[in-house]
FIBADREN-971584 format. One record per residue (C-alpha): residue number from 1; x, y, z. Coordinates in nm, 4 decimals. Each point is the difference from the previous one (the first is absolute). Layout:
<recs>
   kolza          X          Y          Z
     NUM          X          Y          Z
...
</recs>
This chain:
<recs>
   kolza          X          Y          Z
       1     8.4877     9.5968    10.7220
       2     0.2909    -0.2496    -0.0226
       3    -0.2757    -0.2397     0.1117
       4    -0.1962     0.0599    -0.2890
       5     0.2844    -0.0254    -0.2381
       6     0.1240    -0.3171     0.1458
       7    -0.3504    -0.1237     0.0622
       8    -0.0741     0.0584    -0.3867
       9     0.2335    -0.2665    -0.1029
      10    -0.0231    -0.2530     0.2836
      11    -0.2406    -0.3360    -0.0436
      12    -0.3520     0.0492     0.0366
      13     0.0176    -0.1562     0.3674
      14     0.2360     0.2728     0.1208
      15    -0.3023     0.2643    -0.0714
      16    -0.2496    -0.1992     0.1315
      17     0.2013    -0.0546     0.3388
      18     0.0875     0.3679    -0.0107
      19    -0.3634     0.0849    -0.0209
      20    -0.1149    -0.2369     0.2569
      21     0.2008     0.2152     0.2226
      22    -0.2027     0.2785    -0.0691
      23     0.0600     0.3386    -0.1411
      24    -0.0226     0.3346     0.2319
      25    -0.0483     0.3231    -0.1132
      26     0.2813     0.2315     0.0598
      27    -0.0635     0.3122    -0.1640
      28    -0.3587     0.0711    -0.1666
      29     0.1479    -0.1071    -0.3453
      30     0.1300    -0.3080     0.1201
      31    -0.1024    -0.3313    -0.1714
      32    -0.2014    -0.1564     0.2091
      33    -0.2520    -0.2182    -0.1550
      34     0.1405    -0.3711    -0.1675
      35    -0.1404     0.0366    -0.3097
      36     0.1532     0.3919    -0.0442
      37     0.3316    -0.1979     0.1041
      38    -0.0099    -0.2804    -0.2248
      39    -0.0714     0.3081    -0.2763
      40     0.2866     0.1670     0.0990
      41     0.2086    -0.3043    -0.0198
      42    -0.0884    -0.0453    -0.3514
      43     0.0687     0.3654    -0.0982
      44     0.3483    -0.0833     0.1518
      45     0.1106    -0.2641    -0.2213
      46    -0.1296     0.2008    -0.2982
      47     0.2060     0.3130     0.1311
      48     0.3142    -0.1899     0.0823
      49    -0.0039     0.2039     0.3670
      50    -0.1731     0.1156     0.2899
      51    -0.1230     0.3750     0.0677
      52    -0.1717     0.2134     0.2263
      53    -0.0664     0.2976     0.1794
      54    -0.1317     0.0802     0.3119
      55    -0.0942    -0.3828     0.0155
      56     0.2101    -0.1299     0.3009
      57     0.0607     0.3476     0.1571
      58    -0.1240     0.3675    -0.0701
      59     0.2032     0.1732    -0.2524
      60     0.2507    -0.2867    -0.0556
      61     0.0664    -0.1335    -0.3427
      62     0.0926    -0.3277    -0.0815
      63     0.1518    -0.2141    -0.2802
      64     0.0576    -0.3582    -0.0059
      65     0.0906    -0.2592    -0.2615
      66     0.0590    -0.3771     0.0833
      67     0.3454    -0.2017    -0.1065
      68    -0.0747    -0.3077    -0.1774
      69     0.0442    -0.3672     0.0165
      70    -0.0934    -0.2084    -0.2704
      71    -0.3008     0.2795    -0.0052
      72    -0.0603    -0.0486     0.4003
      73     0.1089     0.3016     0.2143
      74     0.3105    -0.0818     0.2119
      75     0.0463     0.3167     0.1481
      76    -0.0807     0.3621    -0.0413
      77     0.0914     0.3662    -0.0249
      78    -0.1758     0.3162     0.1090
      79     0.0547     0.3377     0.0018
      80    -0.1730     0.2386     0.1915
      81    -0.0087     0.3902     0.1339
      82    -0.1933     0.2903     0.0937
      83    -0.2808     0.0642    -0.3080
      84     0.1683     0.3305    -0.0908
      85     0.2994    -0.1570    -0.0859
      86    -0.0322    -0.3516    -0.1217
      87    -0.2059    -0.0019    -0.2904
      88    -0.0949    -0.3261    -0.1185
      89    -0.0398     0.0659    -0.3628
      90     0.3694     0.0906     0.0597
      91     0.1119    -0.3123     0.1604
      92    -0.2066    -0.2632    -0.1471
      93     0.2968    -0.0895    -0.2856
      94     0.2563     0.0152     0.2135
      95    -0.1674    -0.2263     0.2759
      96    -0.0701    -0.2504    -0.2879
      97     0.3361    -0.0002    -0.1203
      98     0.1635    -0.0328     0.2972
      99    -0.2126    -0.3358     0.0558
     100     0.0478    -0.1223    -0.3471
     101     0.3730     0.0056     0.0357
     102     0.0205    -0.1427     0.3151
     103    -0.2465    -0.3232    -0.1363
     104     0.2632     0.0344    -0.2639
     105     0.2677    -0.0428     0.2048
     106    -0.1718    -0.2749     0.1705
     107    -0.0416    -0.2033    -0.2995
     108     0.3077     0.0127    -0.1080
     109     0.1756    -0.0828     0.3396
     110    -0.2450    -0.3346    -0.0204
     111     0.1168    -0.2937    -0.0821
     112    -0.0116    -0.1176    -0.3225
     113     0.0004     0.3198    -0.1248
     114     0.1952     0.1681    -0.3583
     115     0.2644     0.2987     0.0998
     116    -0.1761     0.3432    -0.1447
     117     0.1294     0.2985    -0.0446
     118    -0.1005     0.2257     0.3294
     119    -0.0360     0.3512    -0.0102
     120     0.2076     0.1849     0.2110
     121    -0.1761     0.2783     0.1954
     122     0.2131     0.3535     0.0120
     123    -0.2800     0.2185     0.0924
     124    -0.3739    -0.0184     0.1214
     125    -0.1043     0.3123     0.1228
     126    -0.3220     0.0780     0.1469
     127    -0.0147     0.3639    -0.0445
     128    -0.1424    -0.0355    -0.3581
     129     0.3036     0.2667    -0.1004
     130     0.1569    -0.2523    -0.2051
     131    -0.0996    -0.3171    -0.2089
     132    -0.1185    -0.2514     0.2737
     133     0.3100    -0.2367    -0.0814
     134     0.3530    -0.0214    -0.2078
     135     0.0282    -0.3418    -0.0855
     136     0.2888    -0.1641    -0.1739
     137    -0.0028    -0.3770    -0.1358
     138     0.2659    -0.1704     0.1250
     139     0.0647    -0.4404    -0.0263
     140     0.0437    -0.2005     0.2730
</recs>
């Protein structure tokens, strides 16, 4: 799943090379056709993250989001766990927010960037019992 999140924001040549190596089916729901993968990558670009339930391993849910620099993936984050405890709908926002925050900090740290206010994350509980993030803006 992390590979798909990164591939969705990679140059077309990287996608072609990935497909050249072939796709293997891990479970009955795995993507095994090149056109199906290209379609999935388009969906990931539209939503900002990749999600799956049981694609790589039965009874495992995963959410992945790319860390971007200049609209290209330079890294990614992923959360996975047993389907009964990890619900992709609950984690999509948190994964996208975390990846976007890392992307923003990379931009802010790059040469020639202007200083921006930066959020300090005081809480990002995974339980869902509290708000997803408590953010305070502080100037650098």
